[in-house]
C-alpha positions in Angstrom: 3.6 -1.4 18.9 0.0 -0.5 18.1 -2.6 -3.2 17.9 -3.5 -6.2 20.1 -0.7 -8.5 21.1 -2.5 -11.5 19.6 -2.5 -9.8 16.2 1.2 -9.2 16.0 3.0 -11.0 13.3 4.5 -14.4 13.9 7.0 -14.5 11.0 10.6 -14.7 12.4 12.4 -11.4 12.4 15.1 -10.8 9.9 18.4 -9.7 11.5 17.7 -6.1 10.6 14.5 -6.1 12.6 15.9 -8.2 15.4 18.7 -5.7 16.0 16.3 -2.8 16.1 13.5 -4.4 18.1 14.9 -6.9 20.5 11.7 -7.1 22.6 9.2 -5.1 20.6 6.9 -7.5 18.8 5.2 -8.9 21.9 6.2 -6.4 24.5 3.3 -5.5 26.8 5.1 -4.0 29.8 6.8 -0.6 29.6 10.2 -0.8 27.9 13.3 -0.6 30.0 16.2 1.5 28.7 18.8 -0.7 27.1 22.5 -0.2 26.6 24.3 -0.4 23.4 23.4 1.5 20.3 19.6 1.3 20.6 17.5 3.1 23.2 13.9 2.0 23.6 11.3 3.4 26.0 7.6 3.9 26.3 6.1 7.3 26.6 2.4 8.1 27.1 1.7 4.4 26.4 3.4 4.5 23.0 6.6 2.7 22.1 9.3 5.1 20.9 12.6 3.9 19.4 15.7 6.0 18.8 19.0 4.9 17.3 22.3 5.8 19.1 23.4 6.1 22.7 21.4 8.6 24.8 24.2 11.0 25.2 24.8 11.0 21.4 21.3 11.6 20.2 21.0 14.1 17.4 24.8 14.5 17.1 26.0 11.9 14.6 25.7 12.7 10.9 23.1 10.5 9.2 23.4 8.9 5.8 20.8 9.8 3.2 17.6 7.8 3.8 14.9 9.0 1.4 14.2 12.1 -0.7 10.6 13.3 -0.1 8.5 13.7 -3.3 6.4 16.8 -4.1 7.8 18.8 -1.2 6.7 22.2 -2.5 3.2 20.9 -3.4 2.8 19.2 0.0 3.9 22.4 1.8 1.5 24.5 -0.3 -1.6 22.4 0.2 -1.0 21.4 3.9 -0.4 25.2 4.7 0.7 24.3 8.2 0.3 27.0 10.8 2.1 27.3 14.2 0.2 25.3 16.8 -1.3 22.9 14.3 -1.2 19.2 15.0 -0.4 17.1 11.9 -0.3 13.3 11.4 2.5 12.1 9.1 1.2 8.6 8.6 4.3 7.5 6.7 7.2 9.1 8.6 9.9 7.4 6.6 13.1 9.4 6.6 11.3 12.4 8.0 11.6 14.7 5.0 8.0 15.9 4.9 7.8 16.0 8.7 10.9 18.3 8.8 9.0 20.8 6.6 6.1 20.7 9.0 8.2 21.1 12.1 9.9 24.1 10.6 6.4 25.8 10.7 6.1 25.3 14.4 3.6 22.5 14.4 3.4 19.2 16.4 3.8 16.2 14.2 2.5 12.8 15.2 4.7 10.6 13.1 3.7 7.0 12.3 5.6 4.2 10.6 5.5 0.4 10.7 9.2 0.2 10.0 11.4 0.5 13.2 14.3 1.5 11.0 12.4 4.5 9.7 11.3 5.5 13.3 14.9 5.2 14.5 16.3 7.3 11.6 13.7 10.0 11.7 13.7 10.4 15.5 17.4 10.8 15.5 17.5 13.1 12.5 14.8 15.4 14.0 15.9 15.2 17.6 16.5 19.0 17.7 12.7 19.6 17.5 12.3 17.8 20.8 8.7 17.0 21.9 7.3 18.6 18.7 7.8 15.2 17.1 5.8 12.3 18.7 6.8 9.0 16.9 4.6 5.9 17.0 5.5 2.5 15.7 2.3 1.4 14.0 0.6 1.1 10.7 -1.1 4.3 9.4 -4.5 2.6 9.6 -4.0 2.8 13.4 -3.6 6.6 13.5 -6.6 6.9 15.8 -4.6 5.0 18.4 -1.7 7.5 18.5 -1.2 8.5 22.1 -0.3 12.1 21.1 -3.7 12.9 19.7 -5.3 16.0 21.2 -8.3 15.4 23.6 -10.7 16.0 20.7 -9.0 13.1 18.8 -8.8 15.4 15.8 -5.9 17.1 13.9 -5.5 19.9 11.4 -3.8 17.8 8.7 -2.9 14.3 7.6 -0.3 13.2 5.1 0.0 9.7 3.6 2.9 9.1 1.3 2.3 5.5 0.0 5.7 5.0 -1.7 8.3 2.5 -0.7 11.2 4.5 0.6 14.5 4.7 -1.3 16.3 3.2 1.7 14.0 0.2 1.7 14.4 -0.3 -2.1 18.2 0.1 -2.0 18.9 -2.0 1.1 19.5 -5.5 -0.2 18.8 -7.0 3.2 15.2 -5.8 3.1 14.5 -7.9 0.0 12.3 -5.4 -1.9 14.4 -5.0 -5.0 15.5 -7.5 -7.7 18.3 -5.1 -8.6 20.2 -5.9 -5.3 20.3 -9.6 -4.4 19.1 -10.2 -0.8 16.9 -12.4 1.3 13.4 -12.8 -0.1 11.7 -10.8 2.7 9.8 -7.6 1.6 8.2 -6.9 5.0 7.7 -3.2 5.8 7.7 -4.0 9.5 8.3 -6.9 11.9 4.6 -7.4 12.5 3.9 -8.6 8.9 2.3 -12.1 9.0 4.7 -13.6 6.4 7.7 -13.0 4.3 7.9 -13.0 0.5 9.7 -16.3 0.7 6.8 -17.7 2.8 4.3 -16.6 0.2 6.3 -17.8 -2.9 7.1 -21.2 -1.4 3.7 -22.0 0.3 0.9 -20.3 -1.7 -1.0 -22.3 -4.2 -0.6 -21.7 -7.9 -4.2 -20.3 -8.0 -3.4 -17.9 -5.2 -0.2 -16.7 -6.8 -2.0 -16.2 -10.1 -4.7 -14.1 -8.4 -2.2 -12.0 -6.5 -0.1 -11.2 -9.6 -3.2 -10.3 -11.5 -4.9 -8.2 -8.8 -1.9 -6.4 -7.3 0.6 -6.5 -10.1 -1.8 -6.3 -13.1 0.6 -8.9 -14.6 -0.5 -10.2 -18.0 1.7 -13.3 -17.6 0.4 -14.1 -14.1 -0.6 -17.7 -14.8 2.6 -18.5 -16.6 4.7 -17.0 -13.8 2.7 -18.8 -11.1 3.2 -22.1 -12.9 6.9 -21.4 -13.2 7.2 -20.6 -9.5 5.3 -23.7 -8.3 7.3 -26.0 -10.6 10.7 -24.6 -9.7 10.1 -24.6 -5.9 9.6 -28.4 -6.0 13.3 -28.7 -6.7 14.4 -26.1 -4.1 12.7 -23.2 -2.3 13.1 -19.6 -3.2 15.2 -17.8 -0.6 16.8 -14.9 -2.5 15.5 -12.0 -4.6 18.0 -12.6 -7.3 16.9 -16.2 -7.6 13.3 -15.4 -8.1 14.0 -12.5 -10.5 16.4 -14.5 -12.5 14.0 -17.4 -12.8 11.3 -15.2 -14.1 13.6 -13.4 -16.5 15.0 -16.7 -17.9 11.5 -18.0 -18.6 9.9 -14.8 -20.0 12.9 -13.2 -21.6 13.7 -9.5 -21.3 12.2 -6.9 -23.7 12.9 -3.2 -23.3 14.1 -1.5 -20.1 11.5 -2.9 -17.7 12.6 -6.1 -15.9 10.1 -8.9 -16.4 9.9 -9.5 -12.6 8.9 -5.9 -11.8 5.1 -6.5 -11.5 5.6 -9.8 -9.7 7.8 -8.1 -7.0 5.2 -5.3 -6.6 2.3 -7.7 -6.3 4.1 -9.9 -3.7 5.1 -6.9 -1.6 1.6 -5.5 -1.7 0.1 -8.9 -0.7 2.3 -9.7 2.3 2.1 -6.1 3.6 -1.7 -5.9 3.0 -1.2 -2.5 1.4 -4.5 -2.0 -0.3 -6.6 -3.3 2.6 -4.8 -1.1 5.0 -5.1 1.9 2.7 -8.9 1.6 2.8 -8.8 1.5 6.6 -6.4 4.4 6.7 -8.7 6.6 4.6 -11.6 5.9 6.9 -9.5 6.6 9.9 -8.2 9.8 8.4 -11.7 11.2 7.9 -12.5 10.5 11.6 -9.3 12.1 12.8 -9.5 15.3 10.8 -11.0 18.4 12.4 -13.4 20.5 10.3 -11.4 22.3 7.7 -8.5 19.9 8.1 -6.5 18.8 5.1 -5.9 15.2 3.9 -3.0 14.8 1.4 -2.3 11.4 -0.2 0.6 10.6 -2.5 0.3 7.5 -4.6 2.7 5.8 -7.0 0.7 3.4 -9.1 -2.8 3.1 -10.5 -4.3 0.7 -8.0 -3.6 3.0 -5.0 -4.6 6.1 -6.9 -7.9 4.5 -8.0 -8.8 3.7 -4.4 -8.0 7.2 -3.2 -9.7 8.9 -6.2 -12.9 6.9 -5.7 -12.9 7.4 -1.9 -12.5 11.2 -2.3 -15.1 11.5 -5.1 -17.7 9.5 -3.1 -17.1 11.5 0.1 -17.3 14.8 -1.8 -20.8 14.1 -3.2 -23.7 15.9 -1.3 -26.2 13.6 -3.0 -26.1 10.0 -4.3 -28.5 8.5 -6.8 -29.7 5.1 -7.9 -31.8 4.2 -11.0 -34.3 2.6 -8.7 -34.8 5.7 -6.6 -37.4 8.3 -7.4 -35.0 11.1 -6.6 -31.4 11.6 -5.4 -30.8 11.2 -1.7 -28.5 12.9 0.8 -25.1 11.2 1.0 -24.6 10.1 4.6 -20.9 10.0 3.9 -20.6 13.5 2.5 -17.5 14.5 4.5 -15.0 16.0 2.1 -14.5 18.9 -0.3 -12.0 18.7 -3.2 -10.2 22.0 -3.7 -8.5 20.5 -6.8 -10.2 17.6 -8.6 -7.2 16.3 -10.6 -4.1 14.6 -9.2 -1.0 16.8 -8.9 2.2 15.5 -10.5 5.8 16.4 -10.0 7.3 19.1 -12.2 10.1 18.7 -14.7 12.9 19.9 -12.4 11.9 17.5 -9.6 11.7 14.5 -11.9 15.2 15.3 -13.1 16.7 15.5 -9.6 14.5 12.7 -8.2 13.4 10.2 -10.9 11.3 8.2 -8.4 8.9 11.3 -8.3 7.9 10.7 -11.9 5.0 8.3 -11.0 4.0 10.3 -7.8 0.4 11.7 -7.7 -0.9 14.0 -5.0 -4.6 14.2 -4.2 -6.0 16.7 -1.7 -9.3 16.8 0.3 -10.7 19.1 3.0 -12.8 17.9 5.9 -16.3 19.4 5.8 -18.1 20.8 8.8 -20.2 18.1 10.5 -23.8 18.0 9.1 -26.4 19.2 11.6 -28.5 16.4 13.1 -32.2 16.7 12.3 -34.4 15.4 15.1 
């Protein structure tokens, strides 16, 4: 696992993580191969996890995991060439990575979810060493042991959506449509579970999180409801929390009244917006001149961060009312080949409704500016 040992999460692992990562969270020594249905080893200093017995790798049919969004648009704008090295910072089910591997590139796959690493590694085993998986958060891409000596790659993809598998798996606790433990961690190194936050955070903190991350107009009322109800018994199940909110607020229209609350809690415990800022900074450093940065977002908070980051880094000059004239932008690092976000077409949204809110933004890495002595 990337990151210093002392920073690894301390929240107890759910059974699904415990089964996949029996010694992963605090492991410092190289992994020994284990028996059973999980094989773990360390290669080039990076932990790699693969599901299935060694002799069975890549042979068992895999169930559907996640349908990648905007596949044609991603392929067009990434324009992968044989010999390229591309970072897929959100490996997930490996759908986008499979497209890149077909082009003869090396993919440095990153995911914080050991389930995703296991699935994608097994699914794409036929590509051999062309896929280099790394169990980490995408903000840690510069630590990937598969990076070339230059530390730079030809393309980076960040798909910020929660995978269909995570949403549909009740044991992961992401969805109020399937009752399960109130977990919501995207990986075992998260510092808390959703139950920890809901049962221990102050009313003021819950209100702030719901407003900031969920843009929830009823934030204060929901926070009051949560803190009053937990005095009687703690929240432990997604259905309990969702039902409590629905009972208090009522249901109007097709959208469940707990939708924004669940989004906000998930974003808080997984530090999604904070890590997105760090990932964008890391991506600029890891891109070779002319390299492509593609980011897919699914809601306005993420898209606003990516849009503002791209726009600032694409300005040759910056200005301030107190300055006599515009100045060179020291962070002028990107060019925007298309200024507006790219959305899914009608056909894709029919076959994959979760693509309706997807937005793709594209940036190219500029040549480094000459240093004036």
